[in-house]
N, CA and C atoms as a LAMMPS dump frame, in Angstrom:
ITEM: TIMESTEP
0
ITEM: NUMBER OF ATOMS
708
ITEM: BOX BOUNDS ff ff ff
-5.0000000000000000e+02 5.0000000000000000e+02
-5.0000000000000000e+02 5.0000000000000000e+02
-5.0000000000000000e+02 5.0000000000000000e+02
ITEM: ATOMS id mol type element x y z
1 1 1 N 159.034 312.765 138.778
2 1 2 C 157.826 312.802 137.949
3 1 3 C 157.09 314.143 137.951
4 2 1 N 157.095 314.926 139.053
5 2 2 C 156.389 316.207 139.004
6 2 3 C 156.837 317.091 137.851
7 3 1 N 158.152 317.085 137.556
8 3 2 C 158.661 317.911 136.463
9 3 3 C 158.117 317.434 135.122
10 4 1 N 157.951 316.124 134.963
11 4 2 C 157.392 315.573 133.73
12 4 3 C 155.958 316.051 133.542
13 5 1 N 155.187 316.065 134.615
14 5 2 C 153.801 316.526 134.522
15 5 3 C 153.747 318.022 134.174
16 6 1 N 154.687 318.792 134.705
17 6 2 C 154.75 320.22 134.364
18 6 3 C 155.077 320.381 132.891
19 7 1 N 156.027 319.564 132.395
20 7 2 C 156.398 319.615 130.988
21 7 3 C 155.197 319.256 130.105
22 8 1 N 154.459 318.234 130.526
23 8 2 C 153.259 317.853 129.78
24 8 3 C 152.247 319 129.747
25 9 1 N 152.098 319.682 130.867
26 9 2 C 151.138 320.782 130.95
27 9 3 C 151.517 321.929 130.019
28 10 1 N 152.818 322.246 129.945
29 10 2 C 153.247 323.348 129.072
30 10 3 C 153.011 323.009 127.601
31 11 1 N 153.265 321.745 127.222
32 11 2 C 153.016 321.327 125.841
33 11 3 C 151.515 321.35 125.544
34 12 1 N 150.732 320.899 126.501
35 12 2 C 149.278 320.899 126.341
36 12 3 C 148.749 322.317 126.146
37 13 1 N 149.162 323.22 127.028
38 13 2 C 148.698 324.613 126.95
39 13 3 C 149.216 325.29 125.688
40 14 1 N 150.505 325.122 125.405
41 14 2 C 151.099 325.763 124.239
42 14 3 C 150.459 325.314 122.939
43 15 1 N 150.248 324.008 122.79
44 15 2 C 149.655 323.498 121.549
45 15 3 C 148.219 323.986 121.379
46 16 1 N 147.471 324.034 122.482
47 16 2 C 146.079 324.498 122.4
48 16 3 C 146.021 325.983 122.042
49 17 1 N 146.964 326.747 122.557
50 17 2 C 147.029 328.172 122.188
51 17 3 C 147.31 328.292 120.692
52 18 1 N 148.278 327.507 120.199
53 18 2 C 148.603 327.537 118.779
54 18 3 C 147.424 327.142 117.917
55 19 1 N 146.684 326.099 118.337
56 19 2 C 145.514 325.651 117.586
57 19 3 C 144.419 326.72 117.595
58 20 1 N 144.223 327.351 118.743
59 20 2 C 143.169 328.368 118.879
60 20 3 C 143.419 329.567 117.96
61 21 1 N 144.683 329.956 117.848
62 21 2 C 145.01 331.146 117.055
63 21 3 C 145.42 330.836 115.616
64 22 1 N 145.423 329.547 115.232
65 22 2 C 145.929 329.184 113.912
66 22 3 C 145.138 329.842 112.784
67 23 1 N 143.836 330.014 112.954
68 23 2 C 143.009 330.638 111.913
69 23 3 C 142.959 332.149 112.049
70 24 1 N 143.631 332.671 113.061
71 24 2 C 143.652 334.115 113.288
72 24 3 C 145.004 334.722 112.916
73 25 1 N 145.924 333.855 112.533
74 25 2 C 147.264 334.314 112.152
75 25 3 C 147.503 333.954 110.698
76 26 1 N 148.036 334.872 109.942
77 26 2 C 148.314 334.589 108.538
78 26 3 C 149.304 333.437 108.414
79 27 1 N 149.067 332.635 107.394
80 27 2 C 149.876 331.425 107.205
81 27 3 C 151.358 331.746 107.061
82 28 1 N 151.684 332.875 106.448
83 28 2 C 153.089 333.208 106.244
84 28 3 C 153.804 333.419 107.58
85 29 1 N 153.083 333.94 108.58
86 29 2 C 153.676 334.134 109.899
87 29 3 C 153.913 332.782 110.581
88 30 1 N 152.935 331.887 110.449
89 30 2 C 153.087 330.552 111.03
90 30 3 C 154.284 329.846 110.409
91 31 1 N 154.413 329.937 109.088
92 31 2 C 155.525 329.281 108.388
93 31 3 C 156.869 329.848 108.83
94 32 1 N 156.919 331.172 109.009
95 32 2 C 158.177 331.805 109.42
96 32 3 C 158.552 331.407 110.847
97 33 1 N 157.568 331.401 111.749
98 33 2 C 157.818 331.002 113.138
99 33 3 C 158.245 329.542 113.188
100 34 1 N 157.579 328.701 112.392
101 34 2 C 157.912 327.276 112.345
102 34 3 C 159.346 327.079 111.865
103 35 1 N 159.75 327.871 110.864
104 35 2 C 161.124 327.793 110.359
105 35 3 C 162.117 328.246 111.417
106 36 1 N 161.737 329.27 112.183
107 36 2 C 162.62 329.759 113.25
108 36 3 C 162.82 328.688 114.314
109 37 1 N 161.737 327.996 114.672
110 37 2 C 161.832 326.899 115.646
111 37 3 C 162.724 325.791 115.104
112 38 1 N 162.598 325.514 113.805
113 38 2 C 163.428 324.48 113.174
114 38 3 C 164.903 324.842 113.254
115 39 1 N 165.227 326.1 112.997
116 39 2 C 166.618 326.545 113.07
117 39 3 C 167.152 326.473 114.498
118 40 1 N 166.308 326.829 115.462
119 40 2 C 166.716 326.718 116.869
120 40 3 C 166.938 325.263 117.254
121 41 1 N 166.092 324.391 116.727
122 41 2 C 166.249 322.954 116.978
123 41 3 C 167.578 322.464 116.437
124 42 1 N 167.927 322.918 115.224
125 42 2 C 169.207 322.541 114.623
126 42 3 C 170.372 323.055 115.46
127 43 1 N 170.251 324.292 115.943
128 43 2 C 171.316 324.887 116.751
129 43 3 C 171.527 324.1 118.046
130 44 1 N 170.426 323.734 118.708
131 44 2 C 170.518 322.949 119.943
132 44 3 C 171.146 321.59 119.653
133 45 1 N 170.752 320.998 118.53
134 45 2 C 171.31 319.712 118.141
135 45 3 C 172.804 319.782 117.891
136 46 1 N 173.231 320.805 117.197
137 46 2 C 174.66 320.978 116.904
138 46 3 C 175.45 321.179 118.192
139 47 1 N 174.915 322 119.095
140 47 2 C 175.59 322.254 120.366
141 47 3 C 175.776 320.965 121.169
142 48 1 N 174.789 320.074 121.102
143 48 2 C 174.894 318.802 121.821
144 48 3 C 175.844 317.851 121.105
145 49 1 N 175.754 317.819 119.777
146 49 2 C 176.542 316.863 119.003
147 49 3 C 178.04 317.139 119.086
148 50 1 N 178.421 318.41 119.084
149 50 2 C 179.85 318.744 119.057
150 50 3 C 180.545 318.486 120.391
151 51 1 N 179.781 318.184 121.424
152 51 2 C 180.381 317.903 122.733
153 51 3 C 180.995 316.507 122.814
154 52 1 N 180.696 315.663 121.812
155 52 2 C 181.217 314.311 121.842
156 52 3 C 182.738 314.293 121.773
157 53 1 N 183.318 313.373 122.52
158 53 2 C 184.774 313.186 122.458
159 53 3 C 185.119 311.941 121.647
160 54 1 N 184.077 311.225 121.245
161 54 2 C 184.281 309.976 120.52
162 54 3 C 183.238 309.895 119.402
163 55 1 N 183.528 310.504 118.265
164 55 2 C 182.56 310.537 117.173
165 55 3 C 182.213 309.128 116.705
166 56 1 N 183.16 308.189 116.863
167 56 2 C 182.893 306.808 116.467
168 56 3 C 181.735 306.222 117.261
169 57 1 N 181.65 306.593 118.545
170 57 2 C 180.555 306.105 119.388
171 57 3 C 179.218 306.583 118.824
172 58 1 N 179.16 307.85 118.446
173 58 2 C 177.928 308.418 117.894
174 58 3 C 177.529 307.68 116.624
175 59 1 N 178.507 307.433 115.756
176 59 2 C 178.221 306.748 114.49
177 59 3 C 177.736 305.33 114.734
178 60 1 N 178.48 304.59 115.557
179 60 2 C 178.124 303.19 115.826
180 60 3 C 176.745 303.099 116.486
181 61 1 N 176.511 303.946 117.485
182 61 2 C 175.235 303.904 118.199
183 61 3 C 174.061 304.256 117.284
184 62 1 N 174.251 305.239 116.416
185 62 2 C 173.179 305.636 115.506
186 62 3 C 172.882 304.532 114.492
187 63 1 N 173.936 303.904 113.985
188 63 2 C 173.738 302.836 112.996
189 63 3 C 173.03 301.643 113.632
190 64 1 N 173.572 301.172 114.759
191 64 2 C 172.974 300 115.419
192 64 3 C 171.58 300.336 115.955
193 65 1 N 171.462 301.519 116.544
194 65 2 C 170.164 301.937 117.072
195 65 3 C 169.108 302.047 115.992
196 66 1 N 169.499 302.522 114.806
197 66 2 C 168.562 302.64 113.692
198 66 3 C 168.108 301.269 113.214
199 67 1 N 169.045 300.311 113.191
200 67 2 C 168.697 298.943 112.792
201 67 3 C 167.683 298.356 113.781
202 68 1 N 167.942 298.568 115.069
203 68 2 C 167.024 298.072 116.103
204 68 3 C 165.651 298.733 115.951
205 69 1 N 165.67 300.041 115.755
206 69 2 C 164.415 300.781 115.61
207 69 3 C 163.623 300.358 114.39
208 70 1 N 164.323 300.109 113.275
209 70 2 C 163.643 299.645 112.069
210 70 3 C 163.038 298.266 112.302
211 71 1 N 163.797 297.397 112.984
212 71 2 C 163.298 296.045 113.259
213 71 3 C 162.056 296.098 114.147
214 72 1 N 162.055 297.021 115.101
215 72 2 C 160.919 297.159 116.014
216 72 3 C 159.798 298.011 115.426
217 73 1 N 160.103 298.676 114.299
218 73 2 C 159.127 299.539 113.602
219 73 3 C 158.569 300.6 114.564
220 74 1 N 159.476 301.264 115.271
221 74 2 C 159.056 302.254 116.263
222 74 3 C 158.317 303.409 115.602
223 75 1 N 158.864 303.917 114.49
224 75 2 C 158.248 305.045 113.806
225 75 3 C 156.834 304.686 113.352
226 76 1 N 156.688 303.511 112.751
227 76 2 C 155.368 303.077 112.285
228 76 3 C 154.399 302.931 113.447
229 77 1 N 154.892 302.384 114.555
230 77 2 C 154.013 302.159 115.702
231 77 3 C 153.535 303.479 116.309
232 78 1 N 154.453 304.465 116.387
233 78 2 C 154.051 305.772 116.916
234 78 3 C 153.061 306.438 115.968
235 79 1 N 153.341 306.341 114.655
236 79 2 C 152.434 306.935 113.672
237 79 3 C 151.076 306.235 113.692
238 80 1 N 151.086 304.918 113.823
239 80 2 C 149.826 304.166 113.899
240 80 3 C 149.044 304.555 115.149
241 81 1 N 149.778 304.799 116.24
242 81 2 C 149.111 305.243 117.466
243 81 3 C 148.44 306.595 117.238
244 82 1 N 149.131 307.479 116.498
245 82 2 C 148.557 308.778 116.172
246 82 3 C 147.329 308.643 115.285
247 83 1 N 147.404 307.757 114.3
248 83 2 C 146.259 307.523 113.413
249 83 3 C 145.078 306.955 114.193
250 84 1 N 145.369 306.001 115.098
251 84 2 C 144.32 305.397 115.925
252 84 3 C 143.642 306.454 116.805
253 85 1 N 144.464 307.319 117.406
254 85 2 C 143.907 308.386 118.247
255 85 3 C 143.032 309.325 117.423
256 86 1 N 143.491 309.624 116.208
257 86 2 C 142.739 310.51 115.328
258 86 3 C 141.374 309.905 114.998
259 87 1 N 141.372 308.6 114.671
260 87 2 C 140.117 307.931 114.327
261 87 3 C 139.178 307.868 115.527
262 88 1 N 139.726 307.578 116.703
263 88 2 C 138.89 307.49 117.899
264 88 3 C 138.357 308.855 118.305
265 89 1 N 139.21 309.867 118.104
266 89 2 C 138.829 311.222 118.512
267 89 3 C 137.697 311.767 117.649
268 90 1 N 137.813 311.548 116.335
269 90 2 C 136.832 312.128 115.416
270 90 3 C 135.733 311.143 115.031
271 91 1 N 135.886 309.859 115.391
272 91 2 C 134.835 308.849 115.209
273 91 3 C 134.235 308.852 113.796
274 92 1 N 135.128 308.706 112.805
275 92 2 C 134.648 308.583 111.428
276 92 3 C 134.429 309.903 110.725
277 93 1 N 134.38 310.995 111.479
278 93 2 C 134.241 312.294 110.838
279 93 3 C 135.58 312.714 110.25
280 94 1 N 135.551 313.75 109.447
281 94 2 C 136.792 314.238 108.845
282 94 3 C 137.675 314.808 109.941
283 95 1 N 138.801 314.195 110.163
284 95 2 C 139.693 314.629 111.224
285 95 3 C 140.79 315.539 110.723
286 96 1 N 141.809 315.646 111.524
287 96 2 C 142.969 316.454 111.176
288 96 3 C 143.892 315.621 110.298
289 97 1 N 144.091 316.036 109.038
290 97 2 C 144.893 315.26 108.094
291 97 3 C 146.352 315.185 108.517
292 98 1 N 146.79 316.101 109.388
293 98 2 C 148.181 316.106 109.841
294 98 3 C 148.307 315.611 111.276
295 99 1 N 147.273 314.934 111.756
296 99 2 C 147.273 314.47 113.151
297 99 3 C 148.468 313.574 113.427
298 100 1 N 148.621 312.512 112.629
299 100 2 C 149.711 311.555 112.855
300 100 3 C 151.071 312.218 112.698
301 101 1 N 151.2 313.075 111.689
302 101 2 C 152.474 313.776 111.477
303 101 3 C 152.81 314.663 112.663
304 102 1 N 151.81 315.391 113.141
305 102 2 C 152.032 316.255 114.295
306 102 3 C 152.36 315.468 115.539
307 103 1 N 151.683 314.336 115.718
308 103 2 C 151.911 313.487 116.885
309 103 3 C 153.337 312.934 116.894
310 104 1 N 153.781 312.398 115.746
311 104 2 C 155.124 311.824 115.656
312 104 3 C 156.192 312.906 115.79
313 105 1 N 156.049 313.987 115.005
314 105 2 C 157.058 315.047 115.002
315 105 3 C 157.211 315.684 116.38
316 106 1 N 156.09 315.986 117.027
317 106 2 C 156.14 316.605 118.35
318 106 3 C 156.703 315.638 119.389
319 107 1 N 156.331 314.359 119.294
320 107 2 C 156.829 313.365 120.239
321 107 3 C 158.343 313.278 120.185
322 108 1 N 158.892 313.248 118.972
323 108 2 C 160.345 313.165 118.811
324 108 3 C 161.011 314.452 119.278
325 109 1 N 160.465 315.604 118.864
326 109 2 C 161.077 316.883 119.226
327 109 3 C 161.133 317.083 120.732
328 110 1 N 160.031 316.779 121.431
329 110 2 C 159.956 317.037 122.857
330 110 3 C 160.677 315.989 123.705
331 111 1 N 161.028 314.855 123.09
332 111 2 C 161.626 313.765 123.877
333 111 3 C 163.051 313.415 123.465
334 112 1 N 163.617 314.144 122.526
335 112 2 C 164.984 313.862 122.082
336 112 3 C 165.848 315.075 122.367
337 113 1 N 167.045 314.839 122.809
338 113 2 C 167.959 315.95 123.058
339 113 3 C 168.56 315.923 124.446
340 114 1 N 169.581 316.719 124.596
341 114 2 C 170.343 316.707 125.841
342 114 3 C 169.514 317.145 127.049
343 115 1 N 168.61 318.109 126.852
344 115 2 C 167.837 318.601 127.985
345 115 3 C 166.877 317.532 128.505
346 116 1 N 166.313 316.743 127.588
347 116 2 C 165.427 315.657 128.009
348 116 3 C 166.2 314.622 128.802
349 117 1 N 167.342 314.215 128.252
350 117 2 C 168.149 313.173 128.901
351 117 3 C 168.702 313.664 130.23
352 118 1 N 169.404 314.809 130.17
353 118 2 C 170.03 315.342 131.379
354 118 3 C 168.978 315.697 132.421
355 119 1 N 167.899 316.345 131.965
356 119 2 C 166.854 316.765 132.888
357 119 3 C 166.181 315.591 133.582
358 120 1 N 165.886 314.538 132.808
359 120 2 C 165.238 313.358 133.388
360 120 3 C 166.165 312.645 134.363
361 121 1 N 167.455 312.567 134.01
362 121 2 C 168.416 311.917 134.898
363 121 3 C 168.611 312.703 136.187
364 122 1 N 168.718 314.016 136.054
365 122 2 C 168.883 314.857 137.252
366 122 3 C 167.646 314.765 138.148
367 123 1 N 166.465 314.725 137.524
368 123 2 C 165.232 314.635 138.308
369 123 3 C 165.13 313.285 139.009
370 124 1 N 165.518 312.217 138.301
371 124 2 C 165.392 310.878 138.864
372 124 3 C 166.439 310.548 139.905
373 125 1 N 167.668 311.064 139.703
374 125 2 C 168.769 310.718 140.602
375 125 3 C 168.895 311.692 141.763
376 126 1 N 168.82 312.986 141.444
377 126 2 C 169.069 314.006 142.474
378 126 3 C 167.824 314.788 142.889
379 127 1 N 166.722 314.576 142.191
380 127 2 C 165.525 315.345 142.511
381 127 3 C 165.643 316.797 142.083
382 128 1 N 166.522 317.07 141.121
383 128 2 C 166.738 318.427 140.611
384 128 3 C 165.902 318.606 139.348
385 129 1 N 164.898 319.483 139.407
386 129 2 C 163.988 319.664 138.281
387 129 3 C 164.33 320.874 137.413
388 130 1 N 165.413 321.552 137.677
389 130 2 C 165.712 322.818 137.009
390 130 3 C 165.835 322.68 135.489
391 131 1 N 166.487 321.608 135.021
392 131 2 C 166.68 321.443 133.569
393 131 3 C 165.339 321.164 132.886
394 132 1 N 164.533 320.289 133.469
395 132 2 C 163.229 319.981 132.882
396 132 3 C 162.329 321.203 132.88
397 133 1 N 162.416 322.014 133.925
398 133 2 C 161.595 323.227 133.977
399 133 3 C 162.017 324.21 132.896
400 134 1 N 163.324 324.327 132.664
401 134 2 C 163.81 325.189 131.581
402 134 3 C 163.355 324.648 130.228
403 135 1 N 163.423 323.339 130.07
404 135 2 C 162.96 322.695 128.84
405 135 3 C 161.468 322.936 128.636
406 136 1 N 160.725 322.935 129.725
407 136 2 C 159.277 323.137 129.646
408 136 3 C 158.94 324.501 129.05
409 137 1 N 159.721 325.511 129.424
410 137 2 C 159.499 326.855 128.878
411 137 3 C 159.746 326.857 127.374
412 138 1 N 160.829 326.2 126.941
413 138 2 C 161.136 326.117 125.516
414 138 3 C 160.053 325.325 124.776
415 139 1 N 159.587 324.24 125.401
416 139 2 C 158.553 323.418 124.771
417 139 3 C 157.231 324.17 124.665
418 140 1 N 156.975 325.078 125.596
419 140 2 C 155.753 325.883 125.534
420 140 3 C 155.724 326.685 124.236
421 141 1 N 156.852 327.315 123.924
422 141 2 C 156.945 328.122 122.707
423 141 3 C 156.888 327.237 121.463
424 142 1 N 157.654 326.138 121.49
425 142 2 C 157.681 325.235 120.337
426 142 3 C 156.311 324.631 120.067
427 143 1 N 155.609 324.244 121.129
428 143 2 C 154.3 323.617 120.952
429 143 3 C 153.28 324.595 120.372
430 144 1 N 153.429 325.877 120.65
431 144 2 C 152.545 326.876 120.038
432 144 3 C 152.703 326.853 118.526
433 145 1 N 153.979 326.877 118.069
434 145 2 C 154.25 326.872 116.631
435 145 3 C 153.801 325.556 116.002
436 146 1 N 154.082 324.448 116.681
437 146 2 C 153.692 323.137 116.158
438 146 3 C 152.177 323.003 116.123
439 147 1 N 151.513 323.467 117.179
440 147 2 C 150.059 323.384 117.224
441 147 3 C 149.417 324.185 116.107
442 148 1 N 149.948 325.384 115.857
443 148 2 C 149.416 326.227 114.791
444 148 3 C 149.639 325.6 113.421
445 149 1 N 150.765 324.905 113.26
446 149 2 C 151.105 324.334 111.956
447 149 3 C 150.5 322.959 111.721
448 150 1 N 150.396 322.134 112.789
449 150 2 C 150.015 320.735 112.6
450 150 3 C 148.746 320.315 113.333
451 151 1 N 148.246 321.132 114.212
452 151 2 C 146.974 320.825 114.827
453 151 3 C 147.015 319.966 116.08
454 152 1 N 145.895 319.301 116.342
455 152 2 C 145.649 318.63 117.616
456 152 3 C 146.575 317.44 117.867
457 153 1 N 147.187 316.897 116.824
458 153 2 C 148.113 315.782 117.019
459 153 3 C 149.261 316.15 117.939
460 154 1 N 149.665 317.409 117.912
461 154 2 C 150.75 317.895 118.771
462 154 3 C 150.333 317.798 120.238
463 155 1 N 149.09 318.105 120.521
464 155 2 C 148.589 318.056 121.895
465 155 3 C 148.718 316.657 122.485
466 156 1 N 148.426 315.652 121.675
467 156 2 C 148.447 314.278 122.175
468 156 3 C 149.862 313.721 122.327
469 157 1 N 150.856 314.495 121.923
470 157 2 C 152.24 314.053 122.132
471 157 3 C 152.584 314.031 123.618
472 158 1 N 151.736 314.637 124.455
473 158 2 C 151.979 314.608 125.902
474 158 3 C 151.957 313.174 126.426
475 159 1 N 151.244 312.286 125.723
476 159 2 C 151.203 310.878 126.133
477 159 3 C 152.573 310.236 125.966
478 160 1 N 153.257 310.595 124.891
479 160 2 C 154.593 310.054 124.652
480 160 3 C 155.587 310.645 125.648
481 161 1 N 155.416 311.92 125.974
482 161 2 C 156.27 312.556 126.979
483 161 3 C 156.144 311.824 128.308
484 162 1 N 154.904 311.47 128.662
485 162 2 C 154.665 310.758 129.919
486 162 3 C 155.399 309.416 129.94
487 163 1 N 155.284 308.664 128.848
488 163 2 C 155.883 307.33 128.792
489 163 3 C 157.4 307.406 128.701
490 164 1 N 157.907 308.235 127.783
491 164 2 C 159.347 308.271 127.494
492 164 3 C 160.128 309.031 128.559
493 165 1 N 159.779 310.304 128.731
494 165 2 C 160.514 311.135 129.683
495 165 3 C 160.258 310.693 131.112
496 166 1 N 159.01 310.353 131.407
497 166 2 C 158.682 309.854 132.744
498 166 3 C 159.374 308.537 133.025
499 167 1 N 159.479 307.687 131.984
500 167 2 C 160.149 306.401 132.143
501 167 3 C 161.624 306.56 132.469
502 168 1 N 162.282 307.485 131.767
503 168 2 C 163.706 307.734 132.035
504 168 3 C 163.897 308.218 133.468
505 169 1 N 163.007 309.1 133.909
506 169 2 C 163.106 309.637 135.268
507 169 3 C 162.973 308.528 136.309
508 170 1 N 161.995 307.643 136.097
509 170 2 C 161.764 306.564 137.054
510 170 3 C 162.906 305.547 137.06
511 171 1 N 163.505 305.298 135.891
512 171 2 C 164.567 304.303 135.778
513 171 3 C 165.955 304.873 136.09
514 172 1 N 166.035 306.19 136.203
515 172 2 C 167.334 306.846 136.399
516 172 3 C 168.048 306.321 137.643
517 173 1 N 167.29 306.11 138.713
518 173 2 C 167.908 305.63 139.947
519 173 3 C 168.566 304.278 139.768
520 174 1 N 167.925 303.39 138.991
521 174 2 C 168.475 302.058 138.759
522 174 3 C 169.696 302.112 137.845
523 175 1 N 169.66 303.049 136.874
524 175 2 C 170.737 303.136 135.889
525 175 3 C 171.892 304.015 136.346
526 176 1 N 171.724 304.701 137.454
527 176 2 C 172.726 305.667 137.924
528 176 3 C 174.157 305.136 137.955
529 177 1 N 174.389 303.896 138.419
530 177 2 C 175.773 303.387 138.484
531 177 3 C 176.451 303.297 137.118
532 178 1 N 175.644 303.256 136.054
533 178 2 C 176.204 303.091 134.708
534 178 3 C 176.244 304.407 133.934
535 179 1 N 175.834 305.484 134.579
536 179 2 C 175.713 306.762 133.876
537 179 3 C 176.816 307.724 134.306
538 180 1 N 178.01 307.482 133.817
539 180 2 C 179.108 308.404 134.083
540 180 3 C 178.906 309.659 133.239
541 181 1 N 179.682 310.699 133.528
542 181 2 C 179.584 311.934 132.758
543 181 3 C 179.875 311.671 131.28
544 182 1 N 180.811 310.77 131.002
545 182 2 C 181.167 310.453 129.616
546 182 3 C 179.993 309.805 128.885
547 183 1 N 179.317 308.889 129.571
548 183 2 C 178.177 308.202 128.965
549 183 3 C 177.054 309.188 128.661
550 184 1 N 176.746 310.051 129.617
551 184 2 C 175.668 311.028 129.435
552 184 3 C 176.006 311.989 128.307
553 185 1 N 177.277 312.383 128.201
554 185 2 C 177.705 313.28 127.126
555 185 3 C 177.465 312.652 125.76
556 186 1 N 177.808 311.361 125.635
557 186 2 C 177.628 310.684 124.356
558 186 3 C 176.143 310.442 124.063
559 187 1 N 175.358 310.185 125.097
560 187 2 C 173.912 310.055 124.9
561 187 3 C 173.34 311.369 124.368
562 188 1 N 173.795 312.473 124.923
563 188 2 C 173.338 313.79 124.48
564 188 3 C 173.793 314.073 123.051
565 189 1 N 175.004 313.634 122.712
566 189 2 C 175.531 313.847 121.364
567 189 3 C 174.699 313.099 120.328
568 190 1 N 174.336 311.856 120.651
569 190 2 C 173.487 311.077 119.748
570 190 3 C 172.136 311.773 119.576
571 191 1 N 171.564 312.225 120.684
572 191 2 C 170.305 312.961 120.611
573 191 3 C 170.437 314.246 119.821
574 192 1 N 171.6 314.892 119.919
575 192 2 C 171.843 316.123 119.17
576 192 3 C 171.806 315.902 117.674
577 193 1 N 172.42 314.806 117.22
578 193 2 C 172.389 314.475 115.789
579 193 3 C 170.947 314.253 115.331
580 194 1 N 170.155 313.613 116.179
581 194 2 C 168.756 313.378 115.835
582 194 3 C 167.971 314.69 115.743
583 195 1 N 168.318 315.646 116.598
584 195 2 C 167.645 316.947 116.533
585 195 3 C 167.964 317.666 115.227
586 196 1 N 169.193 317.505 114.749
587 196 2 C 169.552 318.08 113.447
588 196 3 C 168.675 317.462 112.36
589 197 1 N 168.481 316.142 112.458
590 197 2 C 167.591 315.467 111.519
591 197 3 C 166.167 315.978 111.618
592 198 1 N 165.73 316.279 112.851
593 198 2 C 164.396 316.839 113.039
594 198 3 C 164.264 318.181 112.318
595 199 1 N 165.293 319.005 112.412
596 199 2 C 165.28 320.301 111.733
597 199 3 C 165.189 320.122 110.226
598 200 1 N 165.892 319.115 109.706
599 200 2 C 165.825 318.822 108.272
600 200 3 C 164.388 318.478 107.872
601 201 1 N 163.723 317.665 108.688
602 201 2 C 162.326 317.313 108.406
603 201 3 C 161.415 318.528 108.483
604 202 1 N 161.627 319.343 109.511
605 202 2 C 160.762 320.51 109.699
606 202 3 C 160.893 321.502 108.551
607 203 1 N 162.1 321.659 108.046
608 203 2 C 162.354 322.595 106.942
609 203 3 C 162.11 321.961 105.581
610 204 1 N 161.772 320.658 105.585
611 204 2 C 161.502 319.908 104.349
612 204 3 C 162.657 320.023 103.366
613 205 1 N 163.87 319.83 103.901
614 205 2 C 165.067 319.923 103.068
615 205 3 C 165.315 318.645 102.281
616 206 1 N 164.593 317.598 102.622
617 206 2 C 164.729 316.329 101.92
618 206 3 C 163.365 315.884 101.42
619 207 1 N 163.349 315.254 100.236
620 207 2 C 162.086 314.767 99.681
621 207 3 C 161.532 313.616 100.509
622 208 1 N 162.412 312.926 101.215
623 208 2 C 161.999 311.778 102.017
624 208 3 C 162.187 312.092 103.494
625 209 1 N 161.118 311.916 104.271
626 209 2 C 161.18 312.199 105.702
627 209 3 C 162.118 311.232 106.407
628 210 1 N 162.984 311.773 107.254
629 210 2 C 163.88 310.94 108.046
630 210 3 C 163.064 310.287 109.157
631 211 1 N 163.141 308.981 109.258
632 211 2 C 162.347 308.24 110.25
633 211 3 C 163.074 308.275 111.596
634 212 1 N 163.022 309.412 112.239
635 212 2 C 163.81 309.656 113.447
636 212 3 C 163.389 308.793 114.63
637 213 1 N 162.119 308.481 114.707
638 213 2 C 161.66 307.659 115.842
639 213 3 C 162.361 306.304 115.857
640 214 1 N 162.731 305.818 114.675
641 214 2 C 163.434 304.534 114.607
642 214 3 C 164.864 304.623 115.146
643 215 1 N 165.339 305.834 115.351
644 215 2 C 166.688 306.021 115.879
645 215 3 C 166.71 306.153 117.403
646 216 1 N 165.544 306.174 118.025
647 216 2 C 165.476 306.381 119.477
648 216 3 C 166.315 305.394 120.289
649 217 1 N 166.392 304.106 119.91
650 217 2 C 167.234 303.19 120.697
651 217 3 C 168.694 303.618 120.754
652 218 1 N 169.141 304.372 119.741
653 218 2 C 170.541 304.784 119.679
654 218 3 C 170.942 305.632 120.88
655 219 1 N 169.993 306.382 121.436
656 219 2 C 170.305 307.271 122.557
657 219 3 C 170.813 306.492 123.768
658 220 1 N 170.331 305.275 123.942
659 220 2 C 170.667 304.503 125.133
660 220 3 C 171.856 303.565 124.935
661 221 1 N 172.314 303.411 123.705
662 221 2 C 173.403 302.478 123.428
663 221 3 C 174.753 302.879 124.043
664 222 1 N 175.051 304.177 124.234
665 222 2 C 176.315 304.506 124.906
666 222 3 C 176.447 303.869 126.294
667 223 1 N 175.321 303.541 126.929
668 223 2 C 175.36 302.921 128.258
669 223 3 C 176.076 301.581 128.203
670 224 1 N 175.849 300.826 127.111
671 224 2 C 176.492 299.513 126.998
672 224 3 C 177.738 299.543 126.121
673 225 1 N 177.926 300.656 125.384
674 225 2 C 179.085 300.735 124.485
675 225 3 C 180.401 300.664 125.255
676 226 1 N 180.509 301.457 126.306
677 226 2 C 181.777 301.53 127.038
678 226 3 C 182.135 300.207 127.715
679 227 1 N 181.208 299.537 128.413
680 227 2 C 181.55 298.225 128.988
681 227 3 C 181.957 297.207 127.922
682 228 1 N 181.249 297.214 126.786
683 228 2 C 181.587 296.279 125.719
684 228 3 C 182.949 296.598 125.12
685 229 1 N 183.232 297.893 124.964
686 229 2 C 184.54 298.298 124.415
687 229 3 C 185.667 297.85 125.324
688 230 1 N 185.469 297.999 126.643
689 230 2 C 186.482 297.566 127.604
690 230 3 C 186.646 296.049 127.56
691 231 1 N 185.554 295.334 127.39
692 231 2 C 185.605 293.878 127.331
693 231 3 C 186.394 293.404 126.109
694 232 1 N 186.082 294.009 124.95
695 232 2 C 186.786 293.642 123.716
696 232 3 C 188.258 294.009 123.818
697 233 1 N 188.539 295.168 124.4
698 233 2 C 189.92 295.618 124.572
699 233 3 C 190.691 294.642 125.463
700 234 1 N 190.023 294.131 126.503
701 234 2 C 190.67 293.189 127.413
702 234 3 C 190.977 291.857 126.745
703 235 1 N 190.113 291.454 125.793
704 235 2 C 190.306 290.189 125.091
705 235 3 C 191.485 290.231 124.134
706 236 1 N 191.742 291.43 123.615
707 236 2 C 192.823 291.547 122.614
708 236 3 C 194.023 292.339 123.157
């Protein structure tokens, strides 16, 4: 958990720096930096996705995970949480119109990907915080750009980091027997595909925003995919 708190602190500081300087930096610079972060996000996603040895697993997990996420309305619930925070924070006054968008986008960006998964597992199982600390440095830079572009909603994404990343760290010890290198690789690959989707949203390459939060269950499905595959294989 200490590494999670450090990660939260870097996002908090980075986003506040971005918000503080947002009116002191020309919009064209913010847009260019934001695009650069989006491209880096896509690159990280591709690097994670191509490591898969079983593309079928990625496809199946993403499809089933998306169905589960849609049924649970994860994206709506996170966005509603952002809207609720915005209303409570500004108490009826004119708030940040991009609060919910910033909250959802930052929550997904900071909590999806191989570094989050691997870092949380290493911290929970072995007490190794090196990956999360490296991720924290990257998140510091990303949160500056996000804070400048989307405002205070990015700052409150630290709450999601606490629940999601902290939760994985705490549960890692219990899940360790089921987390082989193959399983973790496929979990990272699924997260990598989602990061590519995040880049698409950030660059506004699609008229319709990809509801990435609804895909979050897909990251954990490789844990049960392999046992189920072996079971079905044994039956036939």
